[in-house]
C-alpha positions in Angstrom: 0.0 0.0 0.0 1.3 3.5 -0.9 0.2 6.9 0.4 -1.9 7.4 -2.7 -3.6 4.0 -2.1 -4.3 5.2 1.5 -5.8 8.5 0.2 -8.1 6.6 -2.2 -9.2 4.3 0.7 -9.8 7.2 3.0 -11.7 9.0 0.3 -14.0 6.0 -0.1 -14.7 5.2 3.6 -14.4 8.9 4.8 -13.2 8.3 8.4 -13.5 11.1 11.0 -9.9 10.6 12.0 -7.0 9.0 10.1 -4.3 7.4 12.2 -1.5 5.7 10.3 -0.3 2.6 12.0 2.1 -0.3 11.2 3.6 1.6 8.2 7.2 0.9 9.3 7.2 -2.8 9.8 4.7 -4.5 7.5 6.0 -5.6 4.1 2.8 -4.6 2.2 3.4 -0.9 3.0 5.9 0.4 0.4 6.4 3.9 1.8 7.4 5.5 5.1 6.0 8.4 7.1 7.4 11.2 4.8 5.7 9.7 1.7 2.5 9.0 3.4 2.4 12.6 4.8 3.1 14.0 1.4 0.1 12.1 -0.2 -2.4 13.5 2.2 -3.5 17.2 2.6 -1.6 18.8 5.5 -3.3 18.2 8.8 -5.3 15.2 7.6 -3.4 12.7 9.5 -3.0 12.1 13.3 0.4 10.6 14.0 0.7 8.8 17.3 3.8 8.9 19.5 4.5 5.4 20.9 3.6 5.2 24.6 2.0 8.6 24.7 -1.8 9.0 25.2 -3.5 10.8 22.4 -7.0 12.2 22.4 -8.9 11.5 19.1 -11.8 13.6 17.9 
């Protein structure tokens, strides 16, 4: 899955919040954080910090 694939998926399912997970360690993801961020409009993604509590809207 690429960032563009993720954008198409999110356009189809229209989630309230988009939280990228498992993008660094799963073989079916072909791009890292920078490429995923570039594919989405700025501010569209909620990136989590491991071990830190994050409020989602």
